[in-house]
ROVOPA-230857 format. One record per residue (C-alpha): x, y, z; residue number from 1. Coordinates in Angstrom, 2 decimals. Example, Ala and Ser with C-alpha at 12.3 -4.5 7.8 and 13.67 -1.06 7.14 Angstrom:
# residues 2
{X->12.30	Y->-4.50	Z->7.80	i->1}
{X->13.67	Y->-1.06	Z->7.14	i->2}
This chain:
# residues 74
{X->8.88	Y->3.49	Z->-4.45	i->1}
{X->5.43	Y->3.91	Z->-5.92	i->2}
{X->4.23	Y->7.04	Z->-7.68	i->3}
{X->1.78	Y->7.96	Z->-4.97	i->4}
{X->4.52	Y->7.80	Z->-2.34	i->5}
{X->6.91	Y->9.86	Z->-4.50	i->6}
{X->4.22	Y->12.52	Z->-5.02	i->7}
{X->3.46	Y->12.71	Z->-1.30	i->8}
{X->7.20	Y->13.07	Z->-0.43	i->9}
{X->7.51	Y->15.62	Z->-3.24	i->10}
{X->4.58	Y->17.69	Z->-1.97	i->11}
{X->5.85	Y->17.54	Z->1.64	i->12}
{X->9.25	Y->18.75	Z->0.48	i->13}
{X->7.65	Y->21.48	Z->-1.57	i->14}
{X->5.51	Y->22.61	Z->1.33	i->15}
{X->8.56	Y->22.74	Z->3.59	i->16}
{X->10.61	Y->24.77	Z->1.09	i->17}
{X->12.94	Y->22.00	Z->-0.06	i->18}
{X->12.41	Y->22.71	Z->-3.70	i->19}
{X->15.38	Y->20.77	Z->-5.10	i->20}
{X->14.30	Y->17.65	Z->-3.06	i->21}
{X->10.74	Y->17.99	Z->-4.24	i->22}
{X->11.90	Y->18.28	Z->-7.89	i->23}
{X->13.79	Y->15.02	Z->-7.47	i->24}
{X->10.72	Y->13.19	Z->-6.21	i->25}
{X->8.58	Y->14.51	Z->-9.06	i->26}
{X->11.20	Y->13.60	Z->-11.66	i->27}
{X->11.35	Y->10.02	Z->-10.20	i->28}
{X->7.61	Y->9.75	Z->-10.48	i->29}
{X->7.74	Y->10.95	Z->-14.09	i->30}
{X->10.16	Y->8.15	Z->-14.91	i->31}
{X->7.42	Y->5.73	Z->-13.85	i->32}
{X->4.64	Y->7.61	Z->-15.76	i->33}
{X->5.19	Y->10.34	Z->-18.27	i->34}
{X->1.59	Y->10.54	Z->-19.34	i->35}
{X->0.23	Y->11.91	Z->-16.06	i->36}
{X->-0.52	Y->15.71	Z->-16.46	i->37}
{X->-0.57	Y->16.14	Z->-12.63	i->38}
{X->3.05	Y->14.93	Z->-12.40	i->39}
{X->4.19	Y->17.44	Z->-15.03	i->40}
{X->2.27	Y->20.12	Z->-13.15	i->41}
{X->3.98	Y->19.17	Z->-9.81	i->42}
{X->7.35	Y->19.30	Z->-11.51	i->43}
{X->6.51	Y->22.70	Z->-12.99	i->44}
{X->5.58	Y->24.08	Z->-9.54	i->45}
{X->8.92	Y->22.87	Z->-8.11	i->46}
{X->10.86	Y->24.41	Z->-10.98	i->47}
{X->8.97	Y->27.64	Z->-10.68	i->48}
{X->9.75	Y->27.73	Z->-6.94	i->49}
{X->13.46	Y->27.42	Z->-7.89	i->50}
{X->13.18	Y->30.29	Z->-10.27	i->51}
{X->13.67	Y->28.00	Z->-13.28	i->52}
{X->10.79	Y->29.68	Z->-15.20	i->53}
{X->11.59	Y->28.49	Z->-18.76	i->54}
{X->11.70	Y->24.84	Z->-17.62	i->55}
{X->8.59	Y->25.36	Z->-15.52	i->56}
{X->6.71	Y->26.77	Z->-18.50	i->57}
{X->7.73	Y->23.73	Z->-20.60	i->58}
{X->6.35	Y->21.39	Z->-17.94	i->59}
{X->3.13	Y->23.39	Z->-17.55	i->60}
{X->2.68	Y->23.20	Z->-21.28	i->61}
{X->3.34	Y->19.46	Z->-21.32	i->62}
{X->0.65	Y->19.08	Z->-18.65	i->63}
{X->-1.86	Y->21.07	Z->-20.71	i->64}
{X->-0.93	Y->19.15	Z->-23.85	i->65}
{X->-1.73	Y->15.84	Z->-22.08	i->66}
{X->-4.97	Y->17.21	Z->-20.65	i->67}
{X->-6.08	Y->20.57	Z->-22.08	i->68}
{X->-8.84	Y->20.78	Z->-19.50	i->69}
{X->-6.42	Y->20.30	Z->-16.57	i->70}
{X->-7.69	Y->22.75	Z->-14.07	i->71}
{X->-4.53	Y->22.34	Z->-11.93	i->72}
{X->-2.09	Y->23.70	Z->-14.51	i->73}
{X->-1.29	Y->27.34	Z->-13.78	i->74}
């Protein structure tokens, strides 16, 4: 599966409240490209939705480290 498809499936899962499933898609995407700040941000949102705040914060920070001007990191 390509990164774009994984992200789309991850976002759809996130939007429908399937946070564990969305996390899996984002983690698969990150296995293909760990240098994309958006992927780290998506993973962070999924983790935050699961109440896994420490891990989410680490992912948000990784996103910002890769792109300090990343306007999507929250």
